[in-house]
Short mmCIF file of the C-alpha atoms (twelve columns), coordinates in Angstrom:
data_MODEL
# 
_entry.id   MODEL 
# 
loop_
_atom_site.group_PDB 
_atom_site.id 
_atom_site.type_symbol 
_atom_site.label_atom_id 
_atom_site.label_alt_id 
_atom_site.label_comp_id 
_atom_site.label_asym_id 
_atom_site.label_seq_id 
_atom_site.Cartn_x 
_atom_site.Cartn_y 
_atom_site.Cartn_z 
_atom_site.pdbx_PDB_model_num 
ATOM 1  C CA . MET A 1  -3.230  -25.630 27.143  1 
ATOM 2  C CA . ILE A 2  -1.752  -29.067 27.786  1 
ATOM 3  C CA . THR A 3  -1.593  -32.218 25.653  1 
ATOM 4  C CA . ASP A 4  0.389   -35.441 25.979  1 
ATOM 5  C CA . ASP A 5  3.211   -34.091 23.799  1 
ATOM 6  C CA . TRP A 6  3.552   -30.439 24.768  1 
ATOM 7  C CA . SER A 7  2.130   -27.607 26.831  1 
ATOM 8  C CA . LEU A 8  1.636   -23.896 26.351  1 
ATOM 9  C CA . LYS A 9  1.152   -21.289 29.018  1 
ATOM 10 C CA . ALA A 10 0.253   -17.741 27.969  1 
ATOM 11 C CA . SER A 11 1.013   -15.375 30.808  1 
ATOM 12 C CA . ASP A 12 0.470   -12.182 28.852  1 
ATOM 13 C CA . LYS A 13 -2.210  -12.415 26.169  1 
ATOM 14 C CA . LYS A 14 -0.762  -9.525  24.119  1 
ATOM 15 C CA . HIS A 15 1.333   -9.741  20.985  1 
ATOM 16 C CA . ASN A 16 5.077   -9.532  21.528  1 
ATOM 17 C CA . HIS A 17 5.521   -7.173  18.567  1 
ATOM 18 C CA . GLU A 18 3.932   -4.079  17.103  1 
ATOM 19 C CA . MET A 19 1.536   -4.311  14.175  1 
ATOM 20 C CA . SER A 20 3.276   -3.690  10.859  1 
ATOM 21 C CA . ASP A 21 2.265   -0.677  8.779   1 
ATOM 22 C CA . GLU A 22 2.848   -2.618  5.577   1 
ATOM 23 C CA . LEU A 23 0.866   -5.748  4.860   1 
ATOM 24 C CA . LYS A 24 3.368   -7.405  2.513   1 
ATOM 25 C CA . GLY A 25 3.267   -11.167 2.695   1 
ATOM 26 C CA . TYR A 26 -0.199  -11.390 4.190   1 
ATOM 27 C CA . LYS A 27 -2.495  -13.749 2.307   1 
ATOM 28 C CA . THR A 28 -5.528  -11.467 2.487   1 
ATOM 29 C CA . VAL A 29 -3.755  -8.496  0.916   1 
ATOM 30 C CA . GLY A 30 -3.751  -8.361  -2.833  1 
ATOM 31 C CA . ARG A 31 -6.193  -11.175 -3.400  1 
ATOM 32 C CA . LEU A 32 -8.189  -9.081  -5.834  1 
ATOM 33 C CA . ASN A 33 -6.571  -7.835  -8.993  1 
ATOM 34 C CA . PRO A 34 -7.405  -4.292  -10.188 1 
ATOM 35 C CA . ASN A 35 -10.256 -5.506  -12.461 1 
ATOM 36 C CA . GLU A 36 -11.815 -7.532  -9.659  1 
ATOM 37 C CA . ASN A 37 -11.416 -4.607  -7.274  1 
ATOM 38 C CA . ARG A 38 -13.146 -2.261  -9.742  1 
ATOM 39 C CA . TYR A 39 -15.927 -4.838  -10.261 1 
ATOM 40 C CA . LEU A 40 -16.324 -5.148  -6.482  1 
ATOM 41 C CA . HIS A 41 -16.770 -1.378  -6.109  1 
ATOM 42 C CA . GLU A 42 -19.277 -1.264  -8.976  1 
ATOM 43 C CA . LEU A 43 -21.382 -3.999  -7.396  1 
ATOM 44 C CA . ALA A 44 -21.132 -2.460  -3.931  1 
ATOM 45 C CA . ASN A 45 -22.177 0.947   -5.280  1 
ATOM 46 C CA . SER A 46 -25.143 -0.741  -6.972  1 
ATOM 47 C CA . LYS A 47 -26.293 -2.040  -3.561  1 
ATOM 48 C CA . VAL A 48 -25.666 -5.702  -4.473  1 
ATOM 49 C CA . PRO A 49 -25.647 -7.861  -1.300  1 
ATOM 50 C CA . PRO A 50 -22.156 -9.071  -0.257  1 
ATOM 51 C CA . ARG A 51 -23.059 -12.748 -0.710  1 
ATOM 52 C CA . HIS A 52 -23.949 -12.053 -4.360  1 
ATOM 53 C CA . ILE A 53 -20.752 -10.051 -4.856  1 
ATOM 54 C CA . LEU A 54 -18.687 -12.995 -3.619  1 
ATOM 55 C CA . THR A 55 -20.597 -15.402 -5.861  1 
ATOM 56 C CA . ASN A 56 -20.080 -13.143 -8.882  1 
ATOM 57 C CA . LEU A 57 -16.333 -12.832 -8.182  1 
ATOM 58 C CA . ARG A 58 -16.009 -16.615 -7.842  1 
ATOM 59 C CA . ASN A 59 -17.896 -17.159 -11.098 1 
ATOM 60 C CA . MET A 60 -15.675 -14.605 -12.829 1 
ATOM 61 C CA . ASN A 61 -12.555 -16.424 -11.570 1 
ATOM 62 C CA . ASN A 62 -13.960 -19.807 -12.668 1 
ATOM 63 C CA . ARG A 63 -14.604 -18.498 -16.188 1 
ATOM 64 C CA . THR A 64 -11.059 -17.151 -16.366 1 
ATOM 65 C CA . SER A 65 -9.648  -20.441 -15.114 1 
ATOM 66 C CA . ASN A 66 -11.782 -22.462 -17.552 1 
ATOM 67 C CA . THR A 67 -10.649 -20.272 -20.463 1 
ATOM 68 C CA . ARG A 68 -6.991  -20.757 -19.537 1 
ATOM 69 C CA . GLN A 69 -7.493  -24.504 -19.173 1 
ATOM 70 C CA . SER A 70 -9.279  -24.815 -22.527 1 
ATOM 71 C CA . THR A 71 -6.358  -22.984 -24.167 1 
ATOM 72 C CA . ARG A 72 -3.672  -25.251 -22.755 1 
ATOM 73 C CA . GLY A 73 -5.663  -28.501 -22.923 1 
ATOM 74 C CA . LEU A 74 -4.364  -31.343 -20.795 1 
ATOM 75 C CA . ARG A 75 -0.898  -29.818 -20.471 1 
ATOM 76 C CA . THR A 76 0.175   -28.448 -17.137 1 
ATOM 77 C CA . GLU A 77 0.952   -24.749 -16.961 1 
ATOM 78 C CA . MET A 78 4.691   -25.447 -17.132 1 
ATOM 79 C CA . LYS A 79 4.323   -27.708 -20.181 1 
ATOM 80 C CA . HIS A 80 2.160   -25.065 -21.852 1 
ATOM 81 C CA . ILE A 81 4.814   -22.411 -21.244 1 
ATOM 82 C CA . MET A 82 7.606   -24.682 -22.487 1 
ATOM 83 C CA . LYS A 83 5.769   -25.922 -25.619 1 
ATOM 84 C CA . PRO A 84 6.722   -22.987 -27.926 1 
ATOM 85 C CA . LEU A 85 10.355  -23.261 -26.804 1 
ATOM 86 C CA . VAL A 86 10.436  -26.941 -27.761 1 
ATOM 87 C CA . GLU A 87 8.523   -26.400 -31.025 1 
ATOM 88 C CA . ASN A 88 10.945  -23.660 -32.117 1 
ATOM 89 C CA . LYS A 89 13.922  -25.806 -31.040 1 
ATOM 90 C CA . TYR A 90 15.186  -23.369 -28.427 1 
ATOM 91 C CA . ILE A 91 15.307  -26.332 -26.039 1 
ATOM 92 C CA . TYR A 92 14.880  -30.059 -26.420 1 
ATOM 93 C CA . HIS A 93 13.308  -32.193 -23.782 1 
ATOM 94 C CA . GLU A 94 10.924  -35.136 -24.092 1 
ATOM 95 C CA . ILE A 95 8.915   -34.078 -21.041 1 
ATOM 96 C CA . PHE A 96 7.749   -30.868 -22.720 1 
ATOM 97 C CA . SER A 97 6.773   -32.457 -26.046 1 
# 
C-alpha cells in the first residue's frame, strides 16, 4: 500500500503476537450489562429474530437514557452529580449552581 505520504509493505500477513486469553480493554466485551444479557437470552430462547433483539435492546437503552435525562434536566451529568454538594454547602462553585 503506497500513498504520497507513506508506504506499508506486509511481508508476512500474520499477527506478530499471540491472541490474548483475556479480553480486557476490548470494546466489544462487556457492552451488555447483566440485565441486558439476561434479556438477550430470554429473547433468543423465545426464537425472536436477531434484528428484533437488537431493536429491543436499543429501545431499552433509549428509555433508560431518556429517564436519566428527564431526572437531571438540562444539567450535564457532572453538574447533576455536583448539585447536592453545592446545595448542602460541601463545596461552593458558581459553575455547579
